[in-house]
Structure formats: structure tokens, C-alpha cells
Steps between C-alpha positions, in 0.01 A plus 500: 500500500193285571265603779320201648164664544218277390136588461202275560313345212146590600243440231378298207328599177606833355767563758661161433488562126668836542766352730587248227533779245729697733706192586547417131625853430726526804760612583380856448531848647243584767351756261430221251338292771286802600400546137372144481336500840305818430455515125501149348214537251294214650637424846642829630356685797368782281386269222184399687159674493555823699414465865823584682400855590281608793418376844439145380821487293870518565547875500307828531547791257371854453241365260367264768377796709232600249454739205672808650849409373371478143298818538805699609707357212220600260530859626876481457471371146237759403720779634795371298283461185393864520844638577641303207228641273426160345241520222528166320512132603688417818521212742548371850721192541479287811745209525407223742132593546413195713117492520453816292346682798728800474432534126124492567527762778705737279276458195181551706639817654613643168168422330302651786705817564718559194310398191716722279813323624352156442366579151811385310653278768601137480592298807758227443566232761815294461520147640708225331316222685198349316266418791519838675475678165176317419366594843583866433332490158180372658515750789551798268285387205225745594722788388509370143765639267638733770696206649745254347654227713834404339789267571762770422546836333624353168314651209367803684562828320651782698247736663481749787485266795457489877645179656377376837702224667371408845725257686666363187872561546515316836386186315769516229743209548812596694846357540613402851856580607693430820826641634708228663872456569590828332329409172158534339306190415177454305230262620410232249232234544593134462280192529572184693322170572344497155364852538333428834716759667668825394823636638692824474832490315723804538696590185778752534471823302777702345552854621315771310197409296179488704699552823609846385138622517497498880857431628553867587239469779723258696706377672273201564517247783572133438176321414333812363233413242315725258301503177584669170282542192659526159171498308367851564604630161343212305171551681501879453602480136193289418292800617702798382524371141124552453485850659538818298481703822344447837540385857591177678370463857623229734369413845714255691687433823875549508785743565759718338828312460680620817210366713453189290861391534540615861766265647278431800228360270685169508227272361373726225131556427390173334165381636271206433126514570215250504153574641629820658765301689871545449687180410865453587631335188470633143549153357200362680168458319599623153197626312296522821666794676583854406869593489582866514781741578503874562579739217836675462352823371841648422576215261154519345538872433848455356358256244212740427740787441696288255175480300443877506272533800509785754398465866206727590401351839639261758323502835293290741164392361318704765644825361441416135139392545414788736630754248308346210171434678393863443130571525421134564595549862215744557252244374643223716453696821129416458558134414648302790582192289696701244675693774610179674626370164701818449643489853619143449681614186680793662542408869873470570437188714310334219546515121602866495829438676579162348501607136681762295379672187747551214385709207705528182454719195595399145520721193338801669796735539451454871811547713595289798359606837806566716309414817408163356858434391627578847247265658607230257869564573597608148710782370290821462730660240 
């Protein structure tokens, strides 16, 4: 079934080059298009020198507010380090570090307030894209051997580890599905007019397979569209394979599966952003716009449990950060700038209500938190 939706050809230079690459590879699943548009090593949206985050960029994150987010995470990490009684080498891993600002904030806070914790620490940033990785190396060079900026986790030996992933899962490529005429179809991208335009092509899916992951949340109305990720486990496995024991902490926007696949959410959660403005079409401006979709936390946790992880926390960011701020809050009452920073992070109308915190434990004999499992719509047995 071919959907005659065309998208404007809007730019020259890098965008035109990327369009030609996509056109040559088409037809392809939407997830493959998203992979190229965001992560092509030279022309993808994230392949450029970091500058997407903050008021002048395309989106605003917890790190954009200032150093408070990193300071609270440093307290969280120090508390875990002490409770785990770590005495030898250990590490922090941050995938997708963007400018390296969060890494710098965490390292500065640990060096200033927890010198014993930082004594045998290494901080690993993971970014497969060469230009951002070079930027991160320059940004964090002042910390010397404490920091390594790597393309992947290959070759790392297993150590006690704390993983911090801030707004990473929402940027993983997703498949687009649509329910029409009593059947499920997957959106593919095809090129026409020599690659000058892209169109959606709907390919019918067999029952079961990826559909089985969410079909129980129906029935769905005709024209219902949603996103599904089948790459959670691959991403998580790249991290868990280098952890002897530790924690994995994710901050992102999304829902538990019953809310994610709510039949009234007829157009899914896929969004496209450029200069803080929402664009209508995901096939417009490849390489120049951010493409994102909310996180199905139930599916993410299911993949994590397959790898031996337990769920220790799942709650709004405002609750997680407030609990872990500890004595820092007392100091910030005398510092208006820090207090405003903190309030932006936890206010339910700002970042506090938009993001969830998911904390996982691996290899620590830590049981699942039943409250967290209920919130994430999973069996508590």
C-alpha cells in the first residue's frame, strides 16, 4: 500500500548529500531512515559538532539548566559507591555525552566533595560519531587520565560501574506501525523523482512478531499509528557486558506500556524538532532536524531483566532528584541561582514532570522494587 505523502526537498550541501545516500538505500524501514538521518557518521544530525542542546539549540535538557543536575548525580553515585563497599578501580559510563557538560559537572562535584570516591574512578564517555567524540575529548582533557572518550565499550574489562544515560533511549531508532483495514502495516521510506522526494510505503505485517509486544493494549481504531523499538536489548547489552556489578540510571520522557499504547493516542509520540520548533514531517530536512519518540519503559525494563537487571526505582524525575539532593538543598537555600536551577529540574510543570527516572541494579543481589514494577505495569511476583 503506497501512501502518496511527499516531503519538500529543502536544502543543498550536506542535506542534499544525505538525501542521495538515503535514496540510494531505499526502500527501507523508517527505523533505518531514522538511523541514517540521526547517526550517519558524517552527515547525520548528531554527527556534527555538539550544539543542539540549550536555549540556542533544538532542545533543552536537565544539563542545560546548570551544574545542579550533575551535582545531585554525583551525590547519588557516591552513596552507591559507599553502600557497595567498592575498594578497587571502578567507573562511570555515560553514553551519548553530547558536549561533555554533564561529565564535567559530575567529575567536579566528586573531586570537590568526595575525593575518596574519585580516587580510583575512571569516567568513560561513549559516542560512536567522530566529530562529537573529538569535541568531548577536548572539553574533558583537563581531567587527564580520569576520562576516556570512546566510540564503544569494546575492549573494556568488566568493573563495578554506574551508568548514566540522559535522554538516550528516546533517540534510538524506532519502527513505525499503523493499523488500517483490520491489519497492521509497517511504514517504509521510498524515494521518488531521483531522490528529490520521499514517500511512505506501507508494508503489511504478519500477526505475532513485533505486534505481539503491544497488541494486548487494543483494540485500536483504524488509522492508529505507533512506534516500537526492537533495539533495547542490543543497546543495554553493550553496557552490561562490561559491568561486574552496579547501577544503570536512565532519565527520559515516556510511559509504561498501557499508557504508551493507549488507543486514543492515535498518532503515537514521534516528534521532529528544529530550532525549538516542531516540524510536521519526519522525512523533511534529514540530518538537520532531531527525530525522537517517547520511551516505552515497560519494554525497556523487559529487555533489562532478560540481561539480569533488577528494577530499583521508576518515578518522575522530580521525586528521584529531590530524594538524592540530600544536604545540597540546605546550601542552595542561600544561593538563588542554584535554587532556581534545582526548581527547574523538579518543578512538575517544567523538567520534573516531563521526565522519568529509571534505576536498574545489576549483579548486586538487589531485588525488584514492587512499587516500581507496578508503576511500570509489570508483574510483581
